[in-house]
N, C-alpha and C positions, 0 to 999 in steps of 0.2 A: 504494500500500500504506500502511495506517495505521501510524504510528510509535507505539511505546509512550509513554505519558505518565504523569506522576505522578498517582495517584488523588486525587480530591477528599478533603480531610481530613474534612469533615462527611459524614455518610451522606445522600446525595441519592437519593430513591426516584423511579423512573420507571415509568410504566405505558405499555406498548406495545400499541396496538390495531391489529393488522395480521393479515390472513389469508393472505398469500403467504409460503410457507416461506422462500424465498430472501431476501426483504426482511426477514423477521423475523430471520434469522440475521445478515444484514448490520447491522441496527440493534443487535442484542444485542452484537455484536462491538464496535461503537462505544461503546455504553454501558459495557461492561466496561473498555475502554481508558481511558475517562474516570473510572472508579472508581464508577460508579453501581450502585445496587441495582435490579434489574429484575424487574417482574412483567409477564407477557405474556398477552394474551387474543386470541382469533382471531375473535370475532363481536361484533356490535353489542350483542346481547342480553347476552352475558357481560360486556361493558364496562359496560353500564347497570346490571346487577346488582352488579358490583363497586363502581361509584360510588354506588349506593344504600346499600351497606354502609358506604362511607366517610362519606357524609352522616349515616348513623345512628350513626356512631362505633364500628362493629364491626370495621372495618379501618383501619389507619393510612393517612392520606392520602398519595398520591404528591405529590412536589414539582412534577412535570411529567408531561405526557401527550404522547406522540407518536402521532398519529392519522392513519390512512389514511381517505379518504372513500369509496372504492369497495369495496363488499362485495356478494356475490351476491344476497342477499335484502333487505338494508336498506342504509341510507346512514349514513356517519359523521356526517352532519349531525344525526342523531338524538342522537348523543352530545354534539355541540356544543350543541344546544338544551337538553338536560338539564343540562349543565355550566353554561350561561349562566343558567338559570332557578333554580339552587339556590345560595343564598347560602353554604352550608357548603362549596361547591366552588370558590368564586371565587378563593381564594389559589393554586390549582393553575394553573401555566403550561401552555399548550397550544401545541404545534407540529403543524401539519398537514403531513404528509409524503405526497404524493399524485402521481398521474399525471393528475389532473383537468384539465379544460379551463380556459381563462382565466376564463370566467364563473363556474365553480364556485370557483376560487381567490379571486376577488373577493368572492363571497358568504362564504366562510370568513373572509376578512380582516375582514368586517363584524362578526364576533363579538368583535373586539378581542383576538385571540389573539397569542401572542408572535411567531410566524413562520409563513409558508407556504413549504414547501420542495418544489420539483419533483423527483420521483424521477429523472427523466431527466438531471438535472444531476450525478448521482453522489453517493456517500456523503460526500464532503468537504463539500458544502453542508449536509448534515444535521449533521455533526460541528461545523461552525462555528456553526450555529444553537444546538445544544446547549450549546456553550461560552458563548455570549452569555447564554443563559437561566440556566445554572449560575452564572455570575458575578453575576447579580442575586439568586440564592438564598443563596449562601454568604457 
């Protein structure tokens, strides 16, 4: 069970890109425990549209993205490619939170992201990765 923690003094914005309702709720609970502002989207297309708006300056940029790789119609790698190819998004830290196989996790790491977290290891590993990334932001 997650223990309550002091919220981060600065407002850290997180974008969650996840289509599974249970994992979304689990992540949002962790984000709120850590005092993060959360925006959540459930499709790769919605994530891409959101990030296009961030790059255009019409949405405030999140400080970090938590991204699943497995979606029914598209891949989270589409989001990684867009993020990596757009200079306006390069300051956003990315954590891949996935059930992906070893090969996919290695490919994700190639993008020079902050962390790859295996969902099967439980929420504590995601929380720890978030803490490390937040420490570098605030």
